[in-house]
C-alpha positions in Angstrom: 3.5 19.5 -34.9 1.2 17.7 -32.4 -0.2 19.5 -29.3 -0.4 17.2 -26.3 -3.7 17.9 -24.7 -5.7 16.6 -21.8 -9.5 16.3 -21.4 -10.5 18.0 -18.1 -12.1 15.9 -15.4 -12.3 16.0 -11.6 -8.7 15.0 -11.1 -7.6 17.6 -13.7 -9.4 20.4 -11.9 -8.0 19.3 -8.5 -4.4 19.2 -9.9 -5.0 22.6 -11.4 -5.0 24.1 -7.9 -1.2 23.4 -7.8 -0.4 24.8 -4.4 -2.9 22.4 -2.8 -1.9 19.5 -5.0 1.8 20.0 -4.1 1.3 20.1 -0.4 1.9 16.7 1.2 -1.2 17.1 3.4 -3.2 18.9 0.8 -3.6 22.2 2.6 -6.0 24.6 0.8 -3.3 27.3 0.4 -5.3 29.0 -2.4 -8.3 29.1 0.0 -6.5 30.8 2.8 -4.6 33.2 0.6 -7.7 34.4 -1.2 -9.5 34.6 2.2 -6.8 37.0 3.4 -7.3 39.0 0.2 -11.0 39.3 1.0 -10.3 40.4 4.6 -11.4 37.2 6.4 -8.3 36.2 8.3 -10.2 33.9 10.7 -11.5 31.8 7.8 -7.9 31.9 6.4 -6.6 30.4 9.6 -9.2 27.7 9.8 -8.4 26.7 6.2 -4.6 26.6 7.0 -5.3 24.6 10.2 -7.8 22.2 8.7 -5.3 19.6 7.4 -2.3 20.6 9.4 -2.0 20.4 13.2 1.3 22.4 13.0 -0.1 25.4 11.1 1.7 27.9 13.3 5.0 26.1 13.1 4.8 25.6 9.4 4.1 29.3 9.0 7.7 29.8 10.2 9.8 26.8 9.1 8.0 24.9 6.3 10.1 24.4 3.1 6.9 25.4 1.3 6.6 23.0 -1.7 3.3 24.8 -2.4 5.4 27.9 -3.4 7.6 25.8 -5.7 4.4 24.7 -7.5 2.6 28.1 -7.5 1.5 29.1 -11.1 2.3 32.7 -10.3 5.9 31.7 -10.5 5.5 31.1 -14.3 4.7 34.8 -14.6 7.1 36.4 -12.2 7.5 35.0 -8.6 5.4 32.7 -6.5 2.9 33.8 -3.9 4.4 34.2 -0.4 2.3 31.3 0.9 4.3 30.3 4.0 4.6 33.8 5.5 0.9 34.4 4.8 0.2 31.3 6.9 2.2 32.8 9.7 0.3 36.1 9.3 -3.1 34.5 10.0 -1.7 32.1 12.7 -0.3 35.1 14.6 -3.8 36.5 14.7 -5.9 33.3 15.3 -3.5 30.5 16.0 -2.2 29.0 19.3 0.3 31.9 19.6 -2.5 34.6 19.6 -4.1 36.0 22.7 -7.5 34.8 21.6 -7.0 31.6 19.4 -9.8 30.8 17.0 -11.4 27.4 17.3 -10.4 25.5 14.2 -13.8 23.7 14.3 -15.7 26.3 12.3 -17.4 25.6 9.0 -15.3 23.6 6.6 -13.7 25.2 3.7 -15.0 24.9 0.1 -12.4 22.2 -0.9 -12.2 19.4 1.6 -9.4 16.8 1.2 -9.2 13.4 3.0 -6.5 15.0 5.2 -8.9 17.5 6.7 -10.3 17.4 10.2 -13.7 17.7 8.7 -13.3 14.4 6.8 -12.1 12.7 10.0 -15.0 14.0 12.1 -17.5 12.8 9.6 -15.9 9.4 9.7 -15.8 9.4 13.5 -19.6 10.0 13.6 -20.3 6.7 11.8 -22.3 4.4 14.1 -21.0 1.1 15.3 -17.3 2.1 15.2 -14.8 0.3 17.6 -12.4 2.5 19.6 -9.0 1.0 20.0 -5.7 1.7 21.9 -2.8 2.9 20.0 0.9 3.4 21.1 2.9 6.1 19.4 6.7 5.9 19.7 8.2 9.4 19.5 6.7 12.8 19.9 8.1 14.3 16.7 5.9 15.7 13.9 5.1 12.2 12.5 4.1 10.7 15.8 2.1 13.8 17.0 0.3 14.0 13.6 -0.7 10.4 13.9 -1.8 10.9 17.5 -3.8 14.0 16.6 -5.8 12.3 13.9 -6.3 9.1 15.9 -7.6 11.2 18.8 -10.1 13.0 16.6 -11.3 9.6 15.5 -11.9 8.8 19.2 -9.1 6.3 19.8 -7.1 6.2 23.1 -3.6 7.2 22.2 -0.4 7.0 24.3 2.8 8.7 23.1 6.0 7.2 24.4 8.9 9.7 24.3 12.4 8.7 25.3 13.5 12.3 26.0 12.4 14.5 28.9 10.8 16.9 26.4 8.4 16.7 23.4 8.9 17.7 19.8 11.7 15.4 18.6 13.9 17.2 16.1 11.5 20.2 16.1 12.9 21.0 19.6 16.3 19.4 19.3 17.3 20.2 15.8 15.5 23.5 14.8 17.4 26.5 16.1 15.6 28.9 18.4 16.1 31.8 16.0 13.8 30.0 13.6 11.2 28.5 16.0 10.3 29.9 19.4 9.9 27.1 22.0 6.8 28.6 23.6 5.1 28.4 20.2 6.2 24.7 19.8 4.9 24.0 23.3 1.5 25.5 22.6 1.1 23.6 19.3 1.9 20.3 21.0 -0.3 21.1 23.9 -3.3 21.6 21.6 -2.8 18.0 20.4 -2.4 16.7 23.9 -5.6 18.5 24.8 -7.5 16.2 22.5 -7.0 13.5 25.1 -3.6 12.1 24.0 -1.7 10.6 26.9 2.0 11.5 27.1 4.8 9.5 28.8 8.1 11.3 28.9 11.4 9.6 29.7 9.9 6.3 28.4 12.5 4.8 26.1 11.1 1.9 24.1 13.7 -0.8 24.3 14.9 0.2 27.8 11.8 1.1 29.9 9.3 -0.9 27.9 9.8 -3.3 25.0 8.3 -3.1 21.5 7.0 -6.6 22.1 5.1 -5.4 25.2 3.5 -2.5 23.3 2.4 -4.9 20.6 0.7 -7.1 23.2 -1.0 -4.2 25.1 -2.2 -2.0 22.2 -4.2 -2.6 19.1 -1.7 -0.8 17.0 1.8 0.7 17.3 3.1 3.7 15.3 6.9 4.3 15.2 7.9 7.9 14.6 11.3 7.7 16.4 13.1 9.9 13.9 16.9 10.0 13.4 18.8 10.6 16.6 22.4 9.7 15.5 24.7 11.8 13.4 26.5 10.1 10.5 30.2 9.4 10.7 32.7 10.8 8.2 35.4 8.3 7.4 38.4 10.5 7.3 41.4 10.9 9.5 41.0 13.0 12.7 37.2 12.5 13.4 38.0 11.4 16.9 39.9 14.6 17.8 38.7 16.9 20.6 36.7 19.7 18.9 34.9 17.5 16.3 31.1 17.6 16.7 28.3 15.9 14.8 25.6 18.5 13.8 22.7 16.6 15.5 24.6 16.5 18.8 25.7 20.2 18.5 22.2 21.5 17.8 20.7 19.3 20.5 23.0 20.7 23.2 22.7 24.3 21.9 18.9 24.1 21.7 18.6 22.6 25.2 20.7 25.4 26.6 23.9 23.5 27.3 27.2 25.3 26.8 29.2 24.3 23.8 32.8 25.5 23.6 33.6 25.9 19.9 36.5 28.3 20.1 36.9 31.3 17.8 37.2 29.6 14.4 34.6 27.0 13.3 34.3 25.0 10.1 31.0 23.4 9.2 31.2 20.5 6.7 27.8 20.3 5.0 26.0 18.5 2.2 27.1 15.3 0.5 25.1 12.2 -0.2 27.5 9.8 1.5 25.0 7.3 2.8 24.3 5.4 -0.4 27.9 5.2 -1.4 28.9 4.0 2.0 26.2 1.3 1.9 27.2 0.2 -1.6 30.9 -0.1 -0.5 29.9 -2.1 2.5 27.7 -4.4 0.4 30.4 -5.1 -2.1 32.9 -5.9 0.7 30.4 -8.3 2.3 29.9 -10.0 -1.1 33.6 -10.2 -1.7 34.2 -11.9 1.7 31.5 -14.6 1.1 33.0 -18.1 0.7 31.2 -18.8 -2.6 32.7 -22.3 -2.8 30.9 -23.4 0.3 27.5 -22.2 -0.8 24.9 -24.4 -2.4 23.4 -23.4 -5.8 20.2 -22.3 -4.0 22.1 -20.2 -1.4 24.3 -18.7 -4.1 21.2 -17.8 -6.2 19.6 -16.3 -3.1 22.7 -14.2 -2.3 22.8 -12.9 -5.9 19.1 -12.0 -5.8 19.4 -10.3 -2.4 22.4 -8.3 -3.7 20.6 -7.2 -6.8 17.6 -6.1 -4.8 19.7 -4.3 -2.3 21.6 -2.4 -5.1 18.3 -1.6 -6.7 16.9 -0.1 -3.5 20.1 1.9 -3.0 20.0 3.2 -6.6 16.4 4.3 -6.1 16.9 5.7 -2.6 15.8 9.3 -2.3 18.3 11.1 -0.1 17.4 14.8 0.3 20.8 16.5 0.1 18.9 19.8 0.4 17.7 18.9 3.9 21.3 18.1 4.9 22.6 21.4 3.6 19.7 23.3 5.4 20.9 21.6 8.6 24.5 22.8 7.8 23.2 26.4 7.5 21.4 26.0 10.9 24.6 24.8 12.5 26.7 27.7 11.0 24.2 30.4 12.1 23.9 28.9 15.6 27.7 28.8 15.9 27.7 32.6 15.2 25.1 33.2 17.9 27.2 31.2 20.4 30.1 33.6 20.0 32.3 32.1 17.3 34.3 34.9 15.6 34.7 33.1 12.3 32.5 30.4 10.8 33.3 28.8 7.4 30.9 26.4 5.6 32.6 23.9 3.3 30.3 22.4 0.6 31.0 19.9 -2.2 28.6 21.7 -4.6 29.3 24.7 -6.7 27.2 27.9 -6.2 24.6 26.9 -8.9 24.4 23.4 -7.4 23.7 24.4 -3.8 20.1 23.2 -2.9 19.7 26.0 -0.4 17.5 29.0 -1.3 19.0 32.3 -2.4 17.5 33.9 0.7 19.0 31.3 3.0 22.5 31.9 1.5 22.1 35.7 1.6 21.0 35.7 5.2 24.0 33.5 6.2 26.4 35.7 4.4 24.9 38.8 6.0 25.6 37.3 9.4 29.3 36.9 8.5 29.3 33.2 7.5 31.8 32.4 4.8 30.7 29.8 2.2 33.4 27.9 0.4 32.2 25.8 -2.5 33.7 22.9 -4.5 35.7 21.8 -1.5 35.6 18.4 0.2 37.0 17.4 3.6 40.2 15.4 3.2 41.4 15.0 6.9 41.0 16.8 10.2 44.4 17.9 11.5 45.1 17.9 15.2 47.8 18.7 17.8 48.0 17.2 21.2 44.6 15.5 20.6 42.9 18.9 19.7 41.6 20.1 16.4 43.8 22.8 14.7 42.6 22.7 11.1 40.7 21.0 8.3 42.6 19.8 5.3 40.3 20.3 2.2 40.6 19.0 -1.3 39.1 20.7 -4.4 36.2 19.0 -6.1 36.2 18.4 -9.9 32.6 17.3 -10.1 29.8 16.4 -7.8 27.6 14.3 -10.0 28.5 11.7 -12.7 27.2 11.5 -16.2 23.9 9.9 -15.1 23.2 12.6 -12.6 24.0 10.4 -9.6 26.0 11.8 -6.6 29.5 10.7 -7.2 32.0 13.4 -6.3 35.4 13.5 -8.0 38.5 15.3 -6.5 41.5 17.1 -8.0 44.8 15.4 -7.0 47.4 17.5 -5.2 44.9 20.3 -4.4 44.9 19.9 -0.7 44.7 23.1 1.5 44.8 23.5 5.3 42.1 25.7 6.8 43.0 26.6 10.4 40.1 26.2 12.9 39.4 25.4 16.6 36.4 23.0 15.9 34.8 21.1 13.1 31.1 20.4 12.9 30.0 17.5 10.6 26.6 18.2 9.1 26.6 15.3 6.7 23.2 13.7 7.7 21.7 11.5 10.4 21.0 7.8 10.9 18.5 5.8 12.8 19.1 4.1 16.1 17.1 1.0 15.8 18.2 -0.9 18.9 14.7 -0.7 20.3 13.6 -3.0 17.5 15.5 -5.9 19.1 13.4 -9.1 19.0 11.1 -7.8 16.2 12.3 -10.3 13.6 9.2 -9.7 11.5 10.0 -6.0 11.1 12.1 -5.4 7.9 14.9 -2.9 7.9 16.1 -1.5 4.5 19.8 -1.5 3.3 19.9 2.2 4.4 19.3 1.2 8.0 15.7 2.5 8.0 12.4 0.9 8.7 10.6 -0.5 5.6 7.0 0.7 5.3 4.3 0.9 2.6 4.4 4.4 1.2 0.6 4.7 1.1 -0.4 3.1 4.4 2.9 3.3 6.3 2.3 -0.3 7.4 5.5 -2.2 8.2 6.1 -5.9 7.5 5.2 -6.6 11.2 1.5 -7.0 11.8 0.0 -4.2 13.8 3.0 -1.9 13.5 3.2 1.2 11.4 6.1 3.7 10.9 6.7 7.1 9.3 8.8 10.2 9.1 12.6 10.2 9.0 12.9 6.7 10.4 11.4 5.4 7.2 12.7 7.9 4.6 15.7 9.7 6.0 15.9 13.4 6.6 12.9 15.2 5.0 10.9 18.3 5.4 8.4 18.7 8.3 5.2 18.6 6.3 6.1 15.2 4.8 6.5 13.7 8.3 3.0 15.1 9.1 1.7 13.4 5.9 3.2 10.1 7.0 1.5 10.3 10.4 -1.9 11.1 8.8 -1.6 8.2 6.4 -0.8 5.9 9.2 -3.7 7.1 11.3 -6.2 6.3 8.5 -4.6 2.9 8.0 -4.7 2.2 11.7 -8.4 3.2 11.8 -9.1 0.6 9.1 -7.2 -2.0 11.0 -9.1 -1.3 14.3 -12.4 -1.5 12.5 -11.5 -4.5 10.5 -12.7 -2.8 7.4 -10.9 -1.0 4.6 -11.3 2.7 4.0 -12.1 4.3 0.7 -12.1 7.9 -0.6 -15.1 9.2 -2.4 -14.6 12.3 -4.5 -17.0 14.8 -5.9 -16.7 18.2 -7.4 -18.8 21.0 -8.7 -18.6 24.3 -10.7 -20.4 27.5 -9.8 -20.3 30.9 -11.5 -17.2 32.8 -10.1 -18.1 35.7 -7.8 -15.7 38.0 -9.7 -15.6 36.5 -13.2 -13.6 39.3 -14.7 -10.8 40.0 -12.3 -8.6 41.5 -14.9 -11.1 44.3 -15.3 -12.1 44.8 -11.7 -8.7 44.4 -10.0 -6.0 45.6 -12.4 -3.3 45.7 -9.7 -3.1 42.0 -8.9 -0.5 41.4 -11.7 1.6 44.4 -10.8 2.3 43.6 -7.1 5.8 42.2 -6.8 6.7 39.5 -4.4 8.0 41.0 -1.1 10.5 39.3 1.1 9.4 38.7 4.7 10.7 41.5 7.1 13.6 40.4 9.3 15.2 41.5 12.5 18.0 44.0 11.8 21.4 42.4 11.5 22.9 44.1 14.6 20.1 42.5 16.7 20.4 38.9 15.4 21.9 37.5 18.6 20.9 34.8 21.0 17.5 33.4 20.3 15.9 36.4 18.6 13.8 35.3 15.6 15.2 36.4 12.3 11.8 36.7 10.4 9.3 39.1 12.0 6.4 38.5 9.6 4.2 40.5 7.3 2.4 43.7 8.3 -1.3 43.8 7.4 -0.8 46.0 4.3 2.0 43.7 3.1 -0.2 40.6 3.6 -3.0 42.2 1.7 -0.8 43.0 -1.3 0.8 39.6 -1.3 -2.4 37.7 -1.0 -3.9 39.8 -3.8 -1.2 38.4 -6.1 -2.9 35.0 -6.1 -4.3 33.9 -9.5 -7.0 31.8 -7.8 -6.5 28.6 -9.7 -9.9 27.3 -8.6 -11.4 29.6 -11.1 -11.6 28.0 -14.5 -12.5 29.1 -18.1 -15.3 26.7 -19.1 -16.0 26.4 -22.8 -19.4 25.4 -24.2 -18.7 23.6 -27.5 -22.4 24.0 -28.5 -22.1 27.8 -28.5 -18.5 28.1 -29.8 -18.1 29.1 -33.4 -14.3 28.9 -33.4 -14.0 32.6 -34.4 -10.7 32.9 -32.4 -11.7 36.1 -30.7 -10.8 34.7 -27.3 -7.3 33.8 -28.6 -6.9 37.3 -30.1 -7.8 39.1 -26.9 -5.8 36.9 -24.5 -2.9 39.0 -23.2 -0.8 35.9 -22.4 -1.3 33.9 -25.6 -2.5 31.0 -23.5 -5.4 30.2 -25.9 -4.8 28.9 -29.4 -7.0 27.9 -32.3 -5.7 24.6 -33.9 -6.8 21.9 -36.3 -8.0 18.7 -34.9 -5.3 16.8 -36.7 -2.7 18.7 -34.7 -4.0 17.2 -31.4 -2.6 14.3 -29.4 -3.7 13.1 -26.0 -4.9 10.3 -23.7 -7.5 7.6 -24.5 -10.4 10.0 -23.9 -9.0 12.6 -26.2 -8.6 9.9 -28.8 -12.2 8.8 -28.4 -13.4 12.4 -28.9 -11.3 12.9 -32.0 -12.5 9.5 -33.4 -16.1 10.6 -32.8 -15.9 14.0 -34.5 -13.5 13.0 -37.3 -10.3 14.7 -38.3 -11.9 17.7 -39.9 -12.6 20.9 -37.9 -10.8 22.8 -35.2 -10.5 23.3 -31.5 -9.5 25.9 -28.9 -6.7 24.7 -26.6 -5.5 26.4 -23.4 -2.1 26.5 -21.7 -2.9 26.4 -18.0 0.6 27.5 -17.0 0.1 31.0 -18.5 -3.6 31.7 -17.7 -4.1 34.5 -15.2 -7.9 34.1 -14.9 -8.3 37.7 -16.1 -11.6 36.9 -17.7 -11.0 38.9 -20.9 -11.8 35.8 -23.0 -15.2 35.5 -21.5 -15.8 39.2 -21.9 -14.8 39.1 -25.6 -16.7 35.9 -26.6 -19.5 37.0 -29.0 -21.7 33.9 -28.4 -21.3 33.5 -24.6 -19.5 30.2 -25.1 -16.9 31.0 -22.3 -17.8 31.3 -18.6 -15.6 31.8 -15.5 -16.5 29.2 -12.9 -15.3 28.4 -9.5 -14.4 24.7 -8.7 -14.8 23.1 -5.3 -14.4 19.5 -4.3 -15.1 17.2 -1.4 -13.2 14.0 -0.5 -15.1 11.9 2.0 -13.7 8.9 3.9 -16.0 5.8 4.2 -15.8 2.1 5.0 -15.7 -0.2 2.0 
């Protein structure tokens, strides 16, 4: 048996802080969680805000990929990172009575996404300040505007609607996100000197070509404003709504008459299949006899490339299903007596979280799984029911979305309205005349994933208009990447990231002995508004109390603390492996090791004889018992910090 091992370096220790590594904007979640545990909530807020201009919003609605990566989850349950962010934001963020300035001393681990990195770059002498147009005031556009403003550029945001926020305002229900909080978070960005033009629709009031002439750079964060169509009988009946239109009207306060019985059709990766079908039809209609060999070869090459892009397309079914839950719970709040969700997936296939499902069921929403919409039934032009068909399978043998249905399993479910939550699409009419801007087969803007640059010189794009429906923090990441790329474009110089790290003796090197409770605290769910008060716009989550936040933050394993082995002192006695309560240390022979090139070089240098201590990072709790037990002092507990600086190449 060979043990696959890795030789630790700077990248290794950075990736070991898994919550930060998993965050699209590299927020130092470990830093603010441990700051809460030590009682410094203001420092915790500054760390949460350092790389994220929407810290207060994310504390309420972020999908929290950091929690999915949290190593505490290997032991029992992840740290409650998102609600802990809300806890410090309520005390020091834009929603507090006395907001803390986020410009305090930087945290111990600075990533290239942090304000500190941008401010250091902005202080470089001889920089040119440019003019940048941002299309759309959603999270991607505002994140780009935020970072560009910090860099000193003059930024103008063009928003077609009469209000800011994009889908944060139009698509997120009020019971999840208070609009006053959204306004304050956006105003903090505008206060950096960002100019805002509302009711300025690019394509109608001003052309993209004009923006390209008048500004040094243009960023497109237009989002997805159109609901997808479902190609079944009855979609044109009175009482059929698209989710994006329904939520927009409900969130802006317009009355929506749903009737007493509502069915929400949610989930389903129909976009790729529809595009494949359309492509095949187009190919079948081509007059191949009239094409030259070169044209025919080009058509085949384009078809192959299109099919490859579609096959590799990453459609987030989970985000579509989350939208379906938002729709269903909003319908309940608007007075519907009965709301039924219809999903293709089985219970174990639903991408929604257990808590999300439980909260919906508590509020009286019925969830019917393994059902697909077959046709919408009407009478006198009005919806009277949805005919469903049972699903035999959702994914094919290769794991690709390809639902199968059971013949003769149709069933009519009576209802007064049907809301289709099957995804959104982009309205790209404003791109008219931009022939150099490439659009993907999915009807989205093609952009480089690292720089967000489009195929059109001087134009960048990010967020849902590039990738389709995704989580909030990924849109923020796109805006940040575009801002740095635009900065390099304006300066006429490329940017590079310089990384450095250091180890210092840990302040509490033996946590397992000094704080024995930290492994015993269970994860607590966030307190919520009582069920009988969940009406109208009342927020469901109410946030942690101080004692809860302290217990939850104290559960953190502090992955920046590492066990460092001094091979010069180690005698391979195995005492550390014997005392480890989690069996994460193991004494093995060198011939049992396998690894990367560097590991191979070490093994070649020392020969096949001898042994080594290997460590399973997934299981280590940083208890420090190994360092306590080591008879030669070969093991120390050390705290890792790093700095990523931006500079011109």
